[in-house]
C-alpha positions as CSV (number, residue, x, y, z in Angstrom):
1,M,-9.0,-13.7,10.4
2,R,-7.3,-11.0,8.3
3,R,-6.3,-12.2,4.9
4,K,-2.7,-11.2,4.1
5,L,-1.9,-8.8,1.3
6,A,1.1,-8.5,-1.0
7,A,1.0,-5.1,-2.7
8,G,3.4,-3.9,-5.3
9,N,4.0,-0.2,-6.1
10,W,5.6,0.2,-9.5
11,K,5.9,4.0,-9.0
12,M,7.1,5.7,-12.2
13,N,8.3,2.5,-13.9
14,G,6.8,0.2,-16.5
15,L,5.9,0.2,-20.2
16,A,3.5,-2.1,-22.0
17,A,6.2,-4.8,-22.2
18,S,6.3,-4.9,-18.4
19,L,2.9,-6.5,-18.3
20,A,4.6,-9.8,-19.1
21,E,5.8,-9.8,-15.5
22,V,2.2,-9.7,-14.2
23,E,1.4,-12.7,-16.5
24,A,4.4,-14.5,-15.2
25,L,3.5,-13.8,-11.6
26,A,-0.1,-15.1,-12.1
27,K,1.2,-18.2,-13.9
28,A,3.7,-19.0,-11.1
29,H,1.1,-18.3,-8.3
30,P,-2.3,-19.1,-9.7
31,A,-4.0,-19.6,-6.3
32,P,-2.1,-17.8,-3.6
33,R,-3.4,-17.8,0.0
34,S,-2.7,-14.1,0.2
35,E,-4.3,-11.3,-1.8
36,V,-2.0,-9.9,-4.5
37,L,-2.2,-6.3,-5.7
38,I,0.0,-4.4,-8.2
39,C,-0.3,-0.6,-8.7
40,P,1.3,0.4,-12.0
41,P,1.5,3.8,-13.6
42,A,-1.8,5.1,-14.7
43,T,-0.9,4.5,-18.3
44,L,-1.0,0.7,-17.7
45,I,-4.0,0.3,-15.4
46,A,-6.5,-0.6,-18.0
47,Q,-4.2,-2.9,-19.9
48,M,-3.1,-4.6,-16.7
49,A,-6.7,-5.0,-15.5
50,W,-7.6,-6.6,-18.8
51,K,-4.7,-9.1,-18.7
52,A,-5.2,-9.8,-15.0
53,K,-9.0,-10.4,-15.3
54,G,-10.0,-13.7,-13.8
55,G,-6.6,-14.3,-12.2
56,P,-5.2,-13.7,-8.7
57,V,-3.7,-10.3,-9.3
58,M,-5.7,-7.2,-8.4
59,V,-4.8,-3.8,-9.9
60,G,-4.7,-0.4,-8.2
61,G,-3.7,3.2,-8.8
62,Q,-1.0,5.2,-7.2
63,D,-3.0,8.4,-6.4
64,C,-6.3,10.0,-7.0
65,H,-7.7,13.6,-6.8
66,P,-10.1,14.4,-4.0
67,E,-12.7,15.8,-6.5
68,A,-14.9,13.6,-8.6
69,S,-14.3,15.7,-11.7
70,G,-13.3,19.2,-12.9
71,A,-10.6,21.4,-14.3
72,H,-7.6,19.6,-12.8
73,T,-5.2,19.0,-15.7
74,G,-3.1,15.9,-15.3
75,D,-5.0,14.5,-12.3
76,I,-7.1,11.4,-12.1
77,A,-10.4,10.9,-10.3
78,A,-11.1,7.9,-8.1
79,A,-14.0,7.0,-10.3
80,M,-11.7,7.0,-13.4
81,L,-9.4,4.5,-11.7
82,K,-12.4,2.3,-10.9
83,D,-13.7,2.6,-14.5
84,A,-10.2,1.5,-15.8
85,G,-10.4,-1.6,-13.7
86,A,-8.7,-0.7,-10.5
87,S,-9.9,-2.0,-7.1
88,H,-7.4,-0.1,-4.9
89,V,-5.5,3.1,-4.8
90,I,-2.3,4.1,-2.8
91,L,-2.7,7.4,-1.0
92,G,-0.3,9.5,1.1
93,H,2.9,7.8,0.1
94,S,5.9,9.6,1.5
95,E,7.0,10.5,-2.1
96,R,3.6,12.2,-2.7
97,R,3.8,13.9,0.7
98,A,7.4,15.2,0.0
99,D,7.3,15.9,-3.7
100,H,3.8,17.3,-3.9
101,G,3.3,18.7,-0.4
102,E,0.4,16.5,0.5
103,T,-0.9,17.1,4.0
104,D,-2.8,14.7,6.2
105,A,-6.0,16.6,5.3
106,V,-5.4,16.2,1.6
107,V,-4.8,12.4,2.1
108,R,-7.9,12.1,4.1
109,A,-10.0,13.9,1.4
110,K,-8.5,11.6,-1.2
111,A,-9.4,8.6,0.9
112,E,-12.9,9.8,1.2
113,A,-13.1,10.1,-2.6
114,A,-11.7,6.6,-3.0
115,H,-14.3,5.2,-0.7
116,A,-17.1,7.0,-2.5
117,A,-15.9,5.5,-5.8
118,G,-15.8,2.0,-4.4
119,L,-12.0,1.7,-4.1
120,V,-9.9,0.4,-1.2
121,A,-7.6,3.1,0.0
122,V,-4.1,2.0,0.9
123,I,-3.1,4.8,3.2
124,C,0.7,5.3,3.8
125,L,2.3,6.6,7.0
126,G,6.0,6.9,7.9
127,E,8.6,8.9,9.8
128,T,11.8,10.5,8.4
129,E,15.2,9.5,9.7
130,A,15.4,12.7,11.7
131,Q,12.1,12.0,13.4
132,R,13.3,8.4,14.2
133,D,16.5,9.7,15.6
134,A,14.6,12.3,17.7
135,G,12.5,9.6,19.3
136,T,9.2,11.0,17.9
137,T,8.3,8.1,15.6
138,L,5.1,7.2,17.4
139,D,4.0,10.8,17.8
140,V,4.5,11.3,14.0
141,I,2.8,8.1,13.1
142,G,-0.1,8.7,15.4
143,S,-0.6,12.2,14.0
144,Q,-0.6,11.0,10.5
145,L,-3.0,8.2,11.3
146,R,-5.5,10.4,13.0
147,G,-5.2,13.1,10.2
148,S,-5.2,10.8,7.2
149,V,-7.7,8.1,7.9
150,P,-11.4,9.3,7.5
151,A,-14.1,8.5,10.0
152,G,-15.8,6.2,7.4
153,A,-12.8,3.9,7.2
154,T,-13.4,0.1,7.7
155,A,-11.5,-3.1,7.2
156,A,-13.3,-3.5,3.9
157,N,-12.3,-0.2,2.4
158,T,-9.0,0.7,4.0
159,V,-5.5,-0.7,4.4
160,I,-2.8,1.0,6.4
161,A,0.8,0.8,5.2
162,Y,3.7,1.7,7.5
163,E,6.7,2.8,5.5
164,P,9.6,4.5,7.4
165,V,10.8,7.1,4.9
166,W,14.4,6.3,5.6
167,A,14.0,2.7,4.6
168,I,12.3,3.2,1.2
169,G,14.6,2.2,-1.6
170,T,17.7,2.4,0.6
171,G,18.3,-1.2,1.4
172,R,17.9,-0.3,5.1
173,T,15.2,-1.8,7.2
174,P,14.1,-1.1,10.8
175,T,14.8,-3.9,13.3
176,L,12.0,-6.3,13.8
177,A,11.4,-4.8,17.3
178,Q,11.0,-1.4,15.7
179,I,8.5,-2.7,13.1
180,A,6.5,-4.5,15.8
181,E,6.4,-1.4,18.0
182,V,4.8,0.7,15.3
183,H,2.4,-2.0,14.1
184,D,1.3,-2.8,17.6
185,F,0.8,1.0,18.2
186,L,-1.2,1.3,15.0
187,R,-3.5,-1.6,16.0
188,A,-4.1,-0.1,19.5
189,D,-4.7,3.4,18.2
190,L,-7.2,2.2,15.5
191,A,-9.1,0.3,18.2
192,T,-9.9,3.5,20.0
193,R,-11.4,5.1,16.9
194,L,-12.7,2.6,14.4
195,A,-15.3,-0.2,14.8
196,G,-13.8,-3.4,13.5
197,A,-10.2,-2.1,13.8
198,A,-9.0,-5.6,14.7
199,D,-9.7,-6.6,11.0
200,V,-7.9,-3.6,9.4
201,R,-4.8,-4.9,7.6
202,L,-1.5,-3.3,8.4
203,L,1.3,-3.6,5.8
204,Y,5.0,-3.0,6.2
205,G,6.9,-1.3,3.4
206,G,10.5,-0.2,3.0
207,S,13.2,-2.4,1.4
208,V,11.2,-5.6,1.6
209,K,13.0,-8.3,-0.4
210,P,13.0,-12.1,-0.6
211,S,15.9,-12.3,1.8
212,N,14.1,-10.5,4.7
213,A,10.4,-11.1,3.9
214,A,9.9,-14.2,6.1
215,E,11.1,-12.6,9.3
216,I,9.2,-9.4,8.6
217,F,6.0,-11.4,8.0
218,A,6.5,-13.2,11.3
219,T,6.4,-9.9,13.2
220,S,3.5,-8.9,15.4
221,N,0.6,-7.3,13.5
222,V,2.2,-7.4,10.1
223,D,-0.4,-8.5,7.6
224,G,1.6,-8.2,4.5
225,A,3.8,-5.7,2.6
226,L,3.8,-2.7,0.3
227,V,6.8,-3.5,-2.0
228,G,8.5,-1.1,-4.3
229,G,11.4,-2.1,-6.6
230,A,11.1,-5.8,-5.9
231,S,7.6,-5.8,-7.2
232,L,8.7,-5.0,-10.8
233,K,10.0,-8.5,-11.4
234,A,7.8,-11.6,-11.1
235,A,10.6,-13.7,-9.6
236,E,11.3,-11.3,-6.8
237,F,7.7,-10.4,-6.0
238,G,6.7,-14.0,-6.3
239,A,9.3,-15.0,-3.7
240,I,7.9,-12.4,-1.3
241,L,4.4,-13.6,-2.0
242,A,5.5,-17.2,-1.2
243,A,7.0,-16.0,2.1
244,L,3.7,-14.3,2.9
245,D,1.7,-17.4,2.1
246,A,3.9,-19.4,4.4
247,A,3.7,-17.0,7.3
């Protein structure tokens, strides 16, 4: 039985005062049925991990370098995230792919580094609006999946997040049938390549909010969500978590 996961991506948002939201979330949901993960900016990881210790909230990073160390100014190694208290790291987010030119091969190398450091890699996939309109969604998703997920991936060290690029932060969401189509495809494709693929968790991301969370979580092969803006406030993210617990 796959344990569901509510993951929050704070992106480039949050100062020390924002940690009060994590404390409020933990206080309101001290023993959720689902796992809870928040990935803040790197500047807050250690502080958040310290405040969250012993509670229900896990802490993750938003990226890592494929190398363990070296002359890479401004980058962060997976082992550094682990040392700061992180248990997970988001990799291959569409904003990283677009803004930093990350290829599937780069994402795969980062995932291998994350695994070597003992982190769970949350690997993101998603099609653009043009690719959706062209009818190539499953081709794009399949190519990203095969290129980004390393051979050593397991249900214990990898989570897959489907985030259609055109739905991130836009308020638009795919239909439930479109979400189910991609998640069912991911499940079937993983089954051909990974042992234990039936246990790998598949998250949906892209304008998830309290008003649509319940219906998304009732969709085939959706094991949780990767939430952006709505994860910044305990009340909103808590409502999404409650919907996931009830699914």
